[in-house]
N, C-alpha and C positions, 0 to 999 in steps of 0.2 A: 257860578265860577267854573265848575268842572263837570260838564255833561257826562252822563253815565254811558259806559260802554262795556258790556258783559260784566265781569267781576271788578273791572277797574272803572275809573273815571278818566276823562280825557282833559288835560290842561287846556285852558281857553286859547292859548297860543296855537295849539294843534288844529284848531278848527279853521283858522285862516290859512294855515299852510296846506291842509287837506283840500280845501276849496281851490286853492291855486293850482295843486297838482291835478285836480279833476279838470279844470279849465285847460291846463297845458296839454293833458292827455287827449282831450277832445280836439283841440286845434291841431296837434301833431298827427292825430288819427285821420284827420281829413286829407292830410298830405301823404301819410304812410300808415296804413292800418297796422302793420306789425310793430312799428315804432310807438304807435299810439297805445297799443295794448301793453307793450313793455313799460311804458311810462305810467300807465295806470296801476302798475304794481307798486308804485311809490305811495299810493294812497293808504292801503292797509299798513304798510310800513310806517307811514307818518303817524297814524293813529296809535300804533303800537309804541312808537318812540315817545309820544307825548302822554303816555298812560300814567295815571296817578293810583298806585295800588292802595288797596284798603288794608292797612297794617295796624296792629295794636302795638304801640311803642312800648319799650322797656323803660319804666319810670322809677325803679328802685332807687332809693337815695344813695348818693355817692357814686353812681355809675354814669359814664359818659358814653353815648351811643354814637354810631357812625352817622354822619350827615349826609352820606351819599351811598348808593350802590356802586360796586366796582371791585377792583383789585388793589390791595395794598402794594404799592411799589417802592416805598421808601419810609424808613423810621429813623430818624436822626435828630441830634440835638443841634439847633442852630439859633442864632440871634435873629429875631423877626426884624423885618425892615422897620425903621423908625416911624414911618408914616402910618403904620398899622396901629399905633397907639398901644403896643403891647409891652413896652419897656425895653431896656437894653441888656437884659440877661438872657442867656440861652434858654430855649424851651424845647421840649420834645415835639417834633413835628411829624405827624402821621400823614402821608400823602396816598390818596386814593385816585386811581386812573379809571375813567368811565369810558367804555367803548360805545359805539353807536347803537348797540343793542341793550345796553343797560338802562334802568330807570334813571331819568335825568332831573327829576324834582329833588329838591334838597330839604333837609329837616333839621330843626333845632337840636343840637346834641345834648344840651343840659339846660334846665330852667335858669332864668335870670332876667337881666335888663340889658337891653342894647344900649351901649355907652358911646360907641364910635363906629362909623362906617367910612370906608375909603374906597374910591374907585379910581382905577388907572387904566387908561388906554395902553395898548402894547402890541406885541407881535403875536403870531399864532403858530409857535413851534409845537412839535409833537408833545402832547400833554403827558406822555409816559416818561419823559426826561425831566431831570431836576431843573434844567435851565428854564423850563416853562414857569416854575415858581417865581423866578426872578424877572423874566422878560415878557411874558404873555399878558394879554389883557386880563384884568382881575378885579374882584370886588371883595373886600375884606370887612367882616363885622366882628365887633368885640362884645362878648356877653360877660357882664358882671354877675358872678354867682350869688345866689340867695343864701349867703353864709356870712358869719361874723368876720372872716378874714378878708371878704371882699376880693377874692381872687378872680382873675379873669381868664377867659378861653377865647381863642381867635379861630374863626372859620373863614377861608379864603376860597371863593369860587373863581376858577381859572379857566379861560377859554383855551381851546386846543387847536389842533391842525385844521379841523372842520368846523369846530364851534365858532360862531361869530356873534353871539349875543348872550349877555348874562342878565338875568332878571333877578332882582332882590326886592321882596315885598314887605320888608320890615323897615322901620325908621328909628332913629335915635330917640331914646326914651321909652320905647315899647317894652312892656313886659312879655317875655315869651316863655313857653313851656316845653319841656322835653317832648320831642317827637312832633312838634308843630311844624306844618309846611311853612317855608320861608322864601324859597326861590327856585330857580330853574337855570340850567346851563344847556344850551342848545347844541346837539350834534357831536358829541365826543369831547371829553374835557378831563379836568382834574380838580380835586378838591383837597385843600390842605387844612389840617386841624392843628393848632398850636395849643398844647395842653397847659393847665395850670401846674404850679409847683405841686409836689407831693402827689403826682398821679402815676399810677403803675400801669404800663401798657399791657393789654391783654390780647393783642393780635401780633401776628408776625408778617414779614415781607412775603408776598405771594399769596396770602389769605384772600378769599373772597368775602366781602362784607355786604350786608344789606342795611339800607338806611332805616333808621328808627328801631331796628331789632337786634342788630349786632352790637354788643358791648366792646368798645375799643380800649377803654381805660377805666380805672377805678381810683377814686380819690381816697387818700389814706389819712387825711387830717381829721381829727374828731369833729371840728367845727363844720366839716362838709356833710355831716351825716343827715342834715334836714334841709336839704336844698330846695325841696318843692314848696 
């Protein structure tokens, strides 16, 4: 699934893109050697972009980890769109912006079961702006936590100004574990996390977060203590 590359693996989507850049560089180089050389620089960047780092996820009970690498650009209480299947009460939404140099694979933030998936075509506004959450192409998943309260958490992959494809590799009914790979957003994007009730945020706007290792929130309910 992910060919090895140094201390990283390469996501399978990156192999096709890298090959396309190699072919393009060769063809352009036959016309103009300098342009062909400049184009060839896109190959190592492509491999770097599609890297899948080897990380040991934080799996302590009651902790919610970041589903993406990037910078926290917004933390606010909002009512999720009804089509996400997250109810009609406000939830704390943590938004992470991914630039083109960030790791773009996404990880499950907490163990549970996928109960809902919603995909919507849309625009490609700058993913650092809040309007991207409303208007851009997106894919939302709902995870029902492994706890007595059956609380849910939403994760939304959002395409950005450059990103044009969202990949989601989980299905409704799947049991997922904290830190498990589940998808990819290509070429600069945004990821929103809608937290369950009784979750205390542990990051601030402007913080850099790392997928699978940065704790973004902690569940405070007693019945959340054994979610694994």
